[in-house]
C-alpha positions in Angstrom: 0.1 -0.1 0.1 1.4 3.5 -1.0 2.1 5.5 1.9 0.5 9.2 2.3 2.3 12.1 1.4 3.1 14.8 4.1 3.5 18.3 3.2 5.0 20.4 5.9 3.7 24.1 5.0 5.7 27.2 6.2 4.0 29.1 9.1 2.3 32.3 7.9 1.9 33.8 11.5 4.5 36.4 12.3 7.5 35.4 14.6 6.3 31.7 14.5 9.7 29.7 14.7 8.2 26.5 15.8 7.5 23.8 13.3 4.8 20.8 13.4 7.4 18.0 12.0 11.1 17.9 13.3 14.0 16.4 11.3 14.3 13.5 13.7 10.7 12.6 13.3 10.6 13.1 9.9 13.3 10.7 9.2 11.4 8.0 10.9 8.3 8.7 8.7 10.6 8.5 6.0 11.9 5.0 7.0 8.3 3.9 7.4 7.7 4.8 3.7 5.8 8.2 4.0 6.8 10.8 1.3 7.7 14.2 2.8 7.7 17.6 1.4 9.4 20.5 3.4 8.3 24.1 2.4 11.5 26.5 2.9 10.5 29.0 5.6 12.4 32.4 6.9 10.5 32.0 10.2 11.4 28.3 11.2 14.2 27.7 14.1 15.2 24.6 12.0 16.5 25.4 8.4 14.9 23.6 5.3 18.3 22.2 4.5 18.1 19.8 7.8 15.1 18.2 6.4 16.8 18.0 2.6 20.0 16.2 3.8 17.6 13.4 5.4 15.8 13.0 2.2 13.0 14.9 2.3 11.9 17.2 -1.2 12.1 21.1 -0.3 9.6 23.4 -1.8 9.2 27.3 -1.7 7.0 28.6 1.0 3.1 28.4 0.4 3.3 26.1 -2.6 1.4 23.8 -0.9 -1.7 25.5 -2.5 -0.6 23.4 -5.7 0.3 19.9 -4.1 -2.1 17.0 -5.4 -5.3 17.1 -3.6 -4.6 13.9 -1.9 -1.7 15.4 0.1 -2.0 15.9 3.8 -1.0 19.7 4.7 0.9 19.9 8.0 1.3 22.8 10.1 0.8 24.2 13.6 -0.9 27.5 13.6 -4.0 28.6 11.6 -3.9 29.6 7.9 -3.6 33.0 6.7 -7.1 34.7 6.1 -8.0 34.3 2.5 -11.1 33.0 0.9 -10.4 30.5 -1.8 -11.5 26.9 -1.3 -9.7 24.4 0.7 -9.4 21.2 -1.3 -6.7 19.3 0.9 -6.6 17.5 4.4 -5.4 19.5 6.9 -3.7 19.0 10.2 -3.1 22.2 12.5 -4.5 24.2 15.4 -7.3 26.1 13.4 -8.7 27.7 16.7 -12.4 27.6 15.4 -14.4 25.2 17.4 -15.2 27.4 20.0 -16.8 30.0 17.8 -13.8 32.3 17.5 -13.7 35.4 15.5 -14.3 34.6 12.0 -14.8 30.7 12.8 -17.7 30.1 10.4 -15.6 31.8 7.5 -12.7 29.2 7.8 -15.2 26.6 7.8 -16.9 27.7 5.2 -13.6 27.2 3.0 -13.2 23.4 3.8 -17.2 23.1 2.8 -16.6 24.6 -0.4 -13.5 23.1 -1.3 -14.3 19.9 -0.1 -11.3 19.6 1.9 -11.2 18.5 5.6 -9.4 19.6 8.8 -7.8 17.4 11.7 -7.5 19.9 14.4 -4.4 19.4 16.6 -6.3 20.7 19.6 -8.8 17.6 19.3 -6.6 14.9 18.6 -7.8 12.8 22.0 -7.4 9.5 23.4 -9.9 7.1 24.7 -10.3 9.1 28.0 -10.6 12.5 25.9 -7.2 13.4 26.7 -4.9 15.4 24.2 -2.3 13.0 22.7 0.0 15.8 21.9 0.4 19.4 23.3 2.5 22.2 23.7 0.8 22.9 27.1 3.8 22.3 29.4 5.8 24.9 27.2 2.8 27.5 27.1 3.1 27.6 30.8 6.6 27.8 31.3 7.0 30.3 28.6 4.0 32.4 30.2 5.2 32.4 33.6 8.7 33.8 32.5 7.2 36.7 30.3 5.0 37.6 33.3 7.9 37.5 35.4 10.3 39.2 33.4 7.7 42.0 33.1 6.9 42.1 36.9 10.5 42.5 37.5 10.7 45.6 34.9 7.7 46.8 36.7 9.5 47.1 40.3 12.5 48.9 38.9 10.6 51.6 37.4 8.1 51.6 40.4 8.5 55.2 41.7 7.5 56.2 38.1 5.1 53.5 36.9 2.1 56.0 36.4 4.3 57.6 33.9 5.0 54.4 32.1 3.2 53.1 29.5 3.0 49.3 28.7 5.4 48.9 26.0 8.1 50.4 28.6 7.4 47.4 30.7 8.6 44.8 28.6 10.3 45.2 25.4 9.8 43.0 22.1 10.6 39.5 22.9 12.8 37.1 20.8 13.3 33.5 21.1 15.7 31.9 23.6 18.1 28.8 22.7 17.0 26.6 25.9 15.2 26.5 28.9 18.1 27.4 31.1 18.8 30.4 29.1 15.3 31.6 29.5 15.6 30.9 33.4 18.7 32.9 33.6 17.1 35.7 31.9 14.2 35.7 34.2 16.2 35.3 37.4 18.2 38.2 36.2 15.2 40.5 35.8 14.3 39.5 39.6 17.6 39.8 40.9 17.3 43.5 42.3 13.7 43.0 43.9 13.5 43.3 47.6 11.2 40.5 48.1 10.4 37.3 45.7 7.1 37.9 43.8 3.7 36.0 44.8 2.2 34.1 41.8 -0.9 32.5 41.5 -1.2 29.8 39.0 -4.9 28.8 38.0 -5.2 25.5 36.5 -1.9 24.3 38.2 -2.2 20.7 38.0 -2.9 20.5 33.8 0.4 20.8 31.5 0.3 24.2 31.4 0.2 24.8 35.0 2.8 22.5 35.8 5.2 24.5 33.5 4.3 27.7 34.9 4.5 26.6 38.5 8.1 25.1 37.2 9.3 28.2 36.1 8.2 30.4 38.7 9.7 28.1 41.4 13.1 27.8 39.4 13.4 31.7 39.9 12.7 31.6 43.6 9.0 33.0 43.3 6.2 32.3 46.2 4.1 30.2 44.2 0.2 29.4 45.3 -1.3 26.7 43.1 -5.1 26.6 42.2 -6.8 24.2 40.2 -10.4 22.6 40.2 -11.1 22.5 43.7 -10.1 26.1 44.5 -12.5 27.3 41.6 -15.4 25.0 41.7 -17.6 27.2 43.6 -17.3 29.8 40.6 -15.8 33.4 40.5 -15.0 36.4 40.7 -12.4 35.6 43.2 -11.2 39.0 45.3 -8.3 36.6 46.4 -6.6 36.8 43.1 -5.8 40.5 43.7 -3.6 39.7 46.8 -0.9 38.3 44.3 1.4 39.9 42.3 1.3 38.1 39.2 -1.6 35.7 37.7 -0.9 32.9 35.5 -4.0 31.6 34.0 -3.4 28.2 32.5 -7.0 26.8 32.6 -8.0 24.7 29.5 -11.5 25.7 29.2 -14.0 23.9 27.2 -17.5 25.3 28.6 -18.7 28.8 29.6 -17.4 29.7 33.2 -17.9 32.4 35.8 -15.2 35.0 35.3 -12.2 34.7 37.6 -11.9 38.4 37.6 -13.6 41.6 36.2 -12.3 44.9 35.0 -14.4 46.5 38.1 -12.4 44.6 40.3 -9.4 45.8 39.0 -10.5 49.4 38.8 -11.2 49.4 42.8 -8.4 49.1 45.1 -10.8 48.8 48.2 -9.6 49.6 51.4 -6.1 47.6 50.7 -4.2 48.5 47.6 -4.2 46.0 44.9 -1.4 44.0 44.5 -2.0 42.3 41.2 -0.2 44.1 38.4 0.9 41.5 36.0 -1.6 39.0 34.3 -0.6 36.5 31.8 -3.4 34.7 30.1 -1.7 31.5 28.8 -5.0 29.9 27.7 -5.3 33.2 25.4 -8.9 32.9 24.1 -10.6 36.3 24.2 -12.5 35.8 21.2 -14.8 33.3 22.3 -17.6 32.9 25.0 -15.7 30.5 27.2 -13.1 33.0 28.3 -12.7 33.1 32.2 -10.6 36.6 32.1 -13.2 38.9 30.3 -11.1 41.6 30.8 -9.4 42.1 27.3 -10.6 41.7 23.8 -7.5 41.1 21.7 -4.4 38.9 22.0 -0.8 40.8 22.5 2.3 39.9 20.3 5.9 39.2 20.9 6.8 42.7 19.3 4.0 44.2 21.9 3.5 41.8 24.6 2.0 43.7 27.0 -1.6 45.4 27.0 -2.2 48.0 30.0 -5.6 47.4 30.8 -5.9 49.5 34.0 -4.1 52.9 33.8 -3.4 55.4 36.9 -1.1 54.8 39.9 -1.5 51.2 40.2 -1.5 50.1 36.6 -2.4 46.5 35.4 -0.7 45.0 32.3 -1.9 41.9 30.3 0.0 39.4 28.6 -2.0 37.1 26.1 0.2 35.6 23.3 -1.3 32.8 21.7 2.0 31.2 20.7 3.9 31.5 23.9 5.9 28.2 23.1 7.7 29.9 20.3 9.7 31.4 23.1 11.3 28.5 23.1 10.9 27.1 19.6 13.4 24.1 18.9 12.9 22.5 22.5 9.2 22.8 22.3 8.8 21.7 18.8 10.9 18.4 19.4 8.9 17.5 22.3 5.6 18.2 20.5 6.5 16.0 17.6 7.7 13.2 19.7 4.3 13.1 21.4 2.6 13.3 17.7 4.9 10.6 16.0 2.8 7.6 16.8 -0.2 9.2 15.4 1.5 10.4 12.4 2.6 6.6 11.5 -1.0 5.8 11.4 -1.6 8.5 8.7 -2.5 6.1 6.0 -6.1 5.4 7.6 -7.7 8.5 8.8 -10.8 6.6 9.9 -8.9 5.3 12.9 -8.0 6.2 16.2 -7.4 9.8 17.0 -7.9 10.9 13.2 -11.6 9.5 13.2 -12.2 11.2 16.3 -11.0 14.7 14.9 -12.9 14.3 11.7 -16.1 13.5 13.5 -15.6 16.7 15.5 -15.0 18.8 12.3 -18.0 17.2 10.5 -20.2 18.3 13.3 -18.8 21.7 13.4 -19.2 21.9 9.4 -22.7 21.0 10.1 -23.4 24.3 11.7 -22.1 26.5 8.7 
């Protein structure tokens, strides 16, 4: 039986350096008989030459549109916004199943072109647990960025009211390793008189564990909340007593808000301690957002958004591709998790692929 043709497309999201297929995983797929084409990408942390050296075909960026119809197009982040029909089978994080902004337009392109979507977020096992995820790295990077922002805020605390959000945190660039990132954050906090108090919500999940590990590695005082602490439903006034909030909750249904803008605007009898929020879950466009305090994501170029002005401002970080801060390590880990299922791509009617396709079919019926 002829093996499937997998086409690794170049990412179009700005500053997205991760990749959905690393060379060591690609080599195992080649050895199993798959054909692999890799697009050249100026963004990727791994050059196309590394794939060419192991036997992959290399093509220019965005040439997948001319690939044979039976080719499987593999990527990470959502496709660029266009309106032409999608005729291929696509594997990537589409961000359309929670009725995010523009979700119907995306699915309509699949419907018109008779293509199919296998959303990486919805590849789940028999226990409905995701088989491959960047969650740990998102939490680790999110806590790192939040703590860097907190360190910078404390350095300019005496002049905080005149500092805008972009003065708090300069544009971010990727780091070569976890340890390099830990060292960088530790340096940002080294002059503080006390360790920051950090609250991680969703601490028992993949993202939460990453956030807790990062915060503890630089000496922060970490409090962990999970389902037991949040089951009564928010808002939670206690959140205001922490310096930094890192939200790592994976939400699949509407929840009462954890915090609200009026809570942040009112200091009460005691001044609000909370000054930095990082929403690792980062879904401001849907109805499931437990932090309804912002309406658009931030970026590596502009990582902070000031949501409360005045003498005690609050800055928010909501970057939807945080693992790109550690693109090589996060990609290698993710692709190793995904490998057993990539080896089953000959039959998309089995296992996690069949389940993902059923979700796609169900959502497509709503368009």
